[in-house]
C-alpha positions as CSV (number, residue, x, y, z in Angstrom):
1,M,111.0,112.2,27.0
2,P,108.1,110.4,25.2
3,H,108.2,110.3,21.4
4,L,105.3,110.5,18.9
5,V,105.1,109.6,15.3
6,A,102.4,111.5,13.3
7,A,101.6,109.3,10.3
8,F,98.4,110.5,8.7
9,D,96.7,110.0,5.3
10,K,94.9,113.0,3.8
11,F,91.4,114.1,5.0
12,R,90.0,114.3,1.5
13,G,88.6,117.7,0.7
14,T,89.6,119.3,4.0
15,A,93.3,118.8,4.8
16,T,96.4,117.2,3.3
17,A,98.4,114.5,5.0
18,A,101.2,117.0,5.6
19,A,98.9,119.5,7.2
20,V,97.4,117.1,9.8
21,S,100.7,115.3,10.4
22,G,102.4,118.6,11.0
23,A,99.6,119.8,13.3
24,A,99.8,116.6,15.4
25,A,103.6,116.8,15.6
26,R,103.5,120.4,16.8
27,A,100.9,119.6,19.4
28,A,103.1,116.8,20.8
29,R,106.2,119.1,20.9
30,S,104.1,121.8,22.7
31,S,103.3,119.1,25.3
32,G,107.0,118.3,25.9
33,W,107.3,115.3,23.6
34,T,109.6,114.7,20.7
35,A,107.8,114.1,17.4
36,D,108.4,112.7,13.9
37,E,106.2,114.1,11.0
38,L,105.5,111.3,8.5
39,P,102.6,112.2,6.1
40,L,101.7,109.1,4.2
41,A,99.8,107.9,1.1
42,D,98.8,104.7,-0.6
43,G,100.0,105.3,-4.1
44,G,97.1,107.6,-5.1
45,E,96.6,111.3,-4.5
46,G,99.0,112.7,-2.1
47,T,101.8,110.3,-2.8
48,L,104.0,112.9,-4.4
49,D,103.8,115.4,-1.5
50,A,104.2,112.7,1.1
51,L,107.4,111.2,-0.4
52,S,109.0,114.5,-1.5
53,R,109.1,115.6,2.2
54,V,111.1,112.5,3.0
55,L,113.2,111.8,-0.1
56,G,114.1,115.4,-0.9
57,G,115.1,115.7,-4.6
58,E,114.0,118.4,-7.1
59,R,110.4,119.4,-7.6
60,R,110.0,119.8,-11.4
61,R,107.0,120.7,-13.6
62,S,106.1,119.6,-17.1
63,T,103.3,120.7,-19.4
64,V,101.4,117.6,-20.4
65,R,98.1,116.6,-21.9
66,G,95.2,116.7,-19.4
67,P,92.4,114.1,-19.3
68,L,90.5,115.8,-22.1
69,G,93.6,116.9,-24.1
70,Q,93.9,120.3,-22.5
71,R,97.4,121.5,-21.4
72,V,98.1,121.1,-17.7
73,D,101.2,122.0,-15.7
74,A,102.0,118.9,-13.7
75,P,104.6,118.6,-10.9
76,W,106.8,115.6,-10.4
77,L,109.9,114.7,-8.3
78,F,113.4,114.1,-9.7
79,L,116.0,112.4,-7.6
80,P,119.3,113.0,-9.5
81,H,121.3,110.7,-7.1
82,G,118.7,107.9,-7.1
83,L,117.5,106.2,-4.0
84,Q,119.1,104.4,-1.1
85,L,116.8,101.5,-0.4
86,S,115.9,99.6,2.6
87,T,115.7,95.8,2.4
88,E,111.9,96.0,2.1
89,A,112.1,98.5,-0.7
90,A,114.6,96.4,-2.6
91,R,112.3,93.4,-2.1
92,L,109.6,95.3,-3.9
93,G,111.9,95.5,-7.0
94,L,113.0,99.1,-6.8
95,G,116.7,98.5,-6.6
96,D,119.5,97.1,-8.8
97,G,120.8,94.7,-6.2
98,S,123.4,97.1,-4.7
99,G,121.2,98.7,-2.1
100,G,120.2,101.6,-4.3
101,T,119.1,102.5,-7.8
102,D,121.5,102.4,-10.8
103,G,121.0,106.1,-11.6
104,P,118.5,108.9,-11.2
105,A,114.9,108.2,-10.2
106,A,111.6,110.0,-10.6
107,L,108.3,109.9,-8.8
108,L,105.1,110.8,-10.7
109,E,101.5,111.0,-9.6
110,A,98.9,110.1,-12.3
111,A,96.3,112.4,-10.8
112,R,98.5,115.4,-11.5
113,A,98.1,114.7,-15.3
114,S,94.8,112.9,-15.6
115,G,93.0,113.6,-12.3
116,R,89.4,114.3,-11.7
117,A,90.3,117.6,-10.2
118,L,91.5,118.7,-13.6
119,L,87.9,118.5,-15.1
120,R,86.8,122.1,-14.3
121,A,83.5,121.9,-16.2
122,P,82.3,118.3,-16.7
123,R,80.5,117.8,-20.0
124,G,78.8,114.5,-19.5
125,D,81.0,112.5,-21.9
126,D,84.1,112.9,-19.7
127,P,84.0,109.3,-18.2
128,V,84.3,107.9,-21.8
129,E,86.5,110.5,-23.4
130,A,89.0,111.1,-20.6
131,R,92.5,109.6,-21.3
132,T,95.8,109.0,-19.7
133,D,98.1,110.4,-22.5
134,G,99.4,113.0,-20.0
135,V,100.7,110.3,-17.7
136,G,102.7,109.0,-20.6
137,D,103.9,112.5,-21.2
138,L,105.1,112.7,-17.6
139,V,107.0,109.4,-17.9
140,L,108.7,110.8,-21.0
141,A,109.7,114.0,-19.2
142,A,111.3,111.9,-16.4
143,L,113.1,109.7,-18.9
144,G,114.3,112.8,-20.8
145,A,115.8,114.0,-17.5
146,G,117.8,110.8,-17.3
147,A,115.7,108.8,-14.8
148,R,116.5,105.1,-14.8
149,L,113.7,104.3,-12.4
150,V,110.3,105.9,-12.7
151,I,107.7,105.3,-10.0
152,V,104.1,106.2,-11.0
153,G,101.5,106.5,-8.2
154,V,98.1,105.8,-9.6
155,G,94.7,106.7,-8.2
156,G,92.4,109.6,-8.4
157,T,92.2,109.8,-12.2
158,A,89.2,110.8,-14.3
159,T,89.9,108.0,-16.7
160,T,88.8,104.5,-17.6
161,D,90.9,104.1,-20.7
162,G,92.7,101.0,-19.6
163,G,95.9,103.0,-19.7
164,Y,95.9,103.0,-23.5
165,G,96.6,106.7,-23.7
166,A,99.7,106.4,-21.6
167,L,100.8,103.3,-23.4
168,S,100.3,105.0,-26.8
169,A,102.4,108.0,-25.8
170,L,105.3,105.8,-24.6
171,R,105.1,103.4,-27.5
172,E,105.1,106.2,-30.1
173,A,108.2,107.8,-28.5
174,D,109.9,104.4,-28.1
175,R,111.7,105.8,-25.1
176,L,111.4,103.4,-22.2
177,G,114.5,101.6,-23.2
178,R,116.3,100.1,-20.2
179,A,114.6,102.2,-17.6
180,R,112.5,100.4,-15.0
181,L,108.9,101.5,-14.6
182,V,107.1,100.8,-11.2
183,V,103.4,101.4,-10.7
184,A,102.2,101.9,-7.1
185,Y,98.5,100.9,-7.0
186,D,96.0,102.0,-4.4
187,V,93.3,99.3,-5.0
188,T,93.5,95.6,-6.0
189,T,90.6,95.7,-8.5
190,P,91.0,93.4,-11.5
191,F,91.5,95.1,-14.9
192,R,88.1,94.3,-16.4
193,M,86.3,95.3,-13.2
194,A,87.6,98.9,-13.3
195,A,84.5,100.2,-15.1
196,E,81.9,98.8,-12.7
197,S,84.0,99.7,-9.7
198,F,85.1,103.2,-10.4
199,A,83.4,104.7,-13.5
200,P,80.2,105.6,-11.6
201,Q,82.3,107.6,-9.2
202,K,83.6,109.5,-12.2
203,G,80.2,110.4,-13.4
204,A,79.5,107.5,-15.8
205,T,75.9,106.5,-16.5
206,P,75.0,102.8,-16.7
207,A,75.2,102.9,-20.5
208,Q,78.6,104.5,-20.3
209,V,79.8,101.9,-17.8
210,S,78.8,99.2,-20.3
211,T,80.8,101.0,-23.0
212,L,83.8,101.3,-20.8
213,R,83.6,97.6,-19.8
214,A,83.6,96.6,-23.4
215,R,86.6,98.8,-24.0
216,L,88.5,97.1,-21.1
217,D,87.5,93.6,-22.4
218,A,88.9,94.5,-25.8
219,L,92.1,96.0,-24.4
220,S,92.7,93.0,-22.2
221,G,92.8,90.8,-25.3
222,R,94.9,93.3,-27.1
223,Y,97.5,93.6,-24.4
224,R,97.7,89.8,-24.2
225,D,98.1,89.3,-28.0
226,E,100.4,92.3,-28.7
227,Y,102.5,92.4,-25.6
228,G,102.2,89.0,-24.1
229,V,100.9,90.3,-20.8
230,D,97.7,88.9,-19.3
231,V,96.6,91.9,-17.3
232,D,93.6,89.9,-16.0
233,R,96.1,88.0,-13.8
234,L,97.7,91.0,-12.2
235,E,96.6,92.3,-8.9
236,G,95.9,96.0,-9.0
237,A,95.8,96.1,-12.8
238,G,92.4,97.9,-12.6
239,A,93.7,100.8,-10.6
240,A,93.1,104.2,-12.0
241,G,90.6,102.9,-14.5
242,G,93.0,100.3,-15.8
243,L,96.0,102.6,-16.1
244,A,98.1,100.2,-14.0
245,G,97.3,97.4,-16.4
246,G,98.2,99.5,-19.5
247,L,101.6,100.3,-18.0
248,A,102.1,96.7,-17.0
249,A,101.6,95.8,-20.7
250,L,104.8,97.8,-21.4
251,G,106.7,95.9,-18.7
252,A,105.9,98.0,-15.5
253,R,106.1,96.2,-12.2
254,L,102.9,96.6,-10.1
255,V,103.4,97.0,-6.4
256,P,101.0,97.9,-3.5
257,G,101.2,101.6,-3.1
258,F,101.2,101.7,0.7
259,A,103.8,99.0,0.9
260,L,106.0,101.1,-1.5
261,V,105.5,104.3,0.4
262,A,106.1,102.6,3.8
263,A,109.3,101.0,2.5
264,L,110.7,104.3,1.1
265,V,110.1,106.2,4.3
266,D,111.3,103.3,6.5
267,L,108.0,103.2,8.4
268,D,108.7,100.1,10.5
269,R,111.9,101.6,12.0
270,R,110.4,104.9,12.7
271,V,107.2,103.5,14.3
272,A,109.3,101.1,16.4
273,A,111.0,104.2,18.0
274,A,107.6,105.7,19.1
275,D,105.8,105.6,22.4
276,L,102.6,106.6,20.6
277,V,101.8,106.6,16.9
278,V,99.0,108.8,15.6
279,T,97.3,108.1,12.3
280,G,94.0,108.9,10.6
281,E,92.1,110.0,7.5
282,G,88.8,111.6,6.6
283,R,86.6,108.5,7.2
284,L,87.7,105.4,9.1
285,D,85.8,102.4,7.8
286,T,86.4,98.8,6.7
287,T,88.3,100.0,3.5
288,S,90.8,101.7,5.8
289,F,92.3,98.3,6.5
290,E,92.5,97.1,2.8
291,G,95.9,98.3,1.8
292,K,95.4,101.8,3.1
293,V,97.4,104.1,5.3
294,V,95.6,103.6,8.7
295,G,95.6,99.8,8.5
296,G,99.2,99.8,7.4
297,V,100.3,102.1,10.2
298,L,98.5,100.0,12.8
299,A,100.1,96.9,11.4
300,A,103.5,98.5,11.7
301,A,102.8,99.4,15.3
302,G,101.5,95.9,16.0
303,G,104.5,94.9,18.0
304,G,103.2,96.8,21.0
305,V,103.4,100.5,20.2
306,A,100.3,102.3,21.4
307,A,98.2,104.0,18.6
308,L,95.6,106.7,18.3
309,C,93.4,107.0,15.3
310,V,91.9,110.4,14.6
311,A,89.3,110.6,11.8
312,G,86.7,112.9,10.6
313,Q,84.1,110.2,11.0
314,I,84.3,106.6,12.3
315,E,82.2,103.7,11.1
316,S,80.4,101.9,14.0
317,G,82.1,98.7,15.1
318,I,85.4,99.5,13.5
319,E,87.2,98.4,16.7
320,R,87.0,94.8,15.6
321,H,89.9,95.5,13.2
322,W,92.3,95.8,16.1
323,A,90.7,93.5,18.6
324,G,93.3,91.3,20.3
325,R,96.2,93.5,19.2
326,R,99.2,94.0,21.5
327,G,99.3,97.6,22.6
328,R,96.2,99.8,23.0
329,V,94.4,101.6,20.3
330,D,92.2,104.6,20.8
331,A,90.0,106.1,18.2
332,V,88.5,109.7,18.1
333,S,85.9,111.0,15.7
334,L,86.3,114.7,15.0
335,V,82.7,115.1,14.1
336,E,81.6,113.6,17.4
337,T,84.2,115.7,19.3
338,V,84.0,119.1,17.7
339,G,81.0,118.9,15.4
340,K,80.8,118.5,11.6
341,A,81.2,122.1,10.7
342,R,84.4,122.6,12.7
343,A,85.8,119.2,11.7
344,R,85.6,120.2,8.1
345,R,86.5,123.9,8.4
346,A,89.4,123.5,10.8
347,T,90.6,119.9,10.4
348,A,94.2,120.4,11.3
349,T,93.4,122.5,14.4
350,A,90.9,119.9,15.6
351,V,93.5,117.1,15.1
352,S,96.0,119.2,17.1
353,D,93.6,119.6,20.0
354,V,92.9,115.9,20.2
355,V,96.7,115.1,20.1
356,S,97.4,117.7,22.7
357,A,94.9,116.1,25.1
358,A,96.3,112.7,24.4
359,C,99.8,113.8,25.2
360,R,98.8,115.7,28.3
361,H,97.0,112.6,29.7
362,W,99.7,110.1,28.7
363,P,99.6,107.3,29.7
364,R,96.0,106.4,30.0
365,P,94.0,103.1,29.7
366,A,92.8,102.1,26.3
367,S,89.2,102.6,25.2
368,R,88.0,99.6,23.3
């Protein structure tokens, strides 16, 4: 009986990774296949939901400061028995050398405390005023519960405060102690470039971008002088408007978000067992292969496992990213297949239809 692994990222604004992965897996089972649901993320939005399905643990909630100081109810994951780690996860610095963690662990998502979605009525000064204090509050909640390892997935924040809000909350409480802090970043942007790279997406005007760049320049020097950490040398320090760099100043280890998620869910082993791996996201383009889910899944399947990419839209010429790969790769655009309206209105159903057709006609020649 053929086996399918459904390993999707979110389709931003239309469907979660869990929804499309589940739809694809059900479609495969209905066609007589076995299937493994494996929703994924890259350290940004969706990381909490993707990992909680695999790791189990306890979903908890804490009231923390939102990006503009309002109170928000933020979920997080507590793992009272810690983590059993694969060799790859241990190599990323998550373990204590014994194949696991030396006590309870916690998984947090910065966007749940300081995310853009929490700005219900933008005022115009949000790009400058938004802060990450709530991320620090979440870390404190995890430490208060006894976590010895705290993983923070960054990305999707409304902030460009260089992480100073989170750092201030933790420094004032003086609670990090011997706990280890790991930051999963979703972009490799340098710390000082966070303003130019992301602030316009958060509504910043050119004048505000200049203000934010000056803030990051000042914080870079401050972190170096006060904490002995040169955030300008750290890959990913600019993630979440510099939040990753601010936490690094306190001693956090920065790791690529997709690599961390893949290691925790044992992606390589699960993909190796598949006859077909199906992945995708809202838009498949060049950035999909820069530390993101689709590129990572295709790399994991690179030993010869066939792959199918299903995306809302697909950039022309994207096939060059898997040219010469062992094992075939097919790519299907939902917009071209079912139309833009249905692709957005019924994303999971459209994915299910594509996967059903692929399973029914298995095996078939690759389309290049």
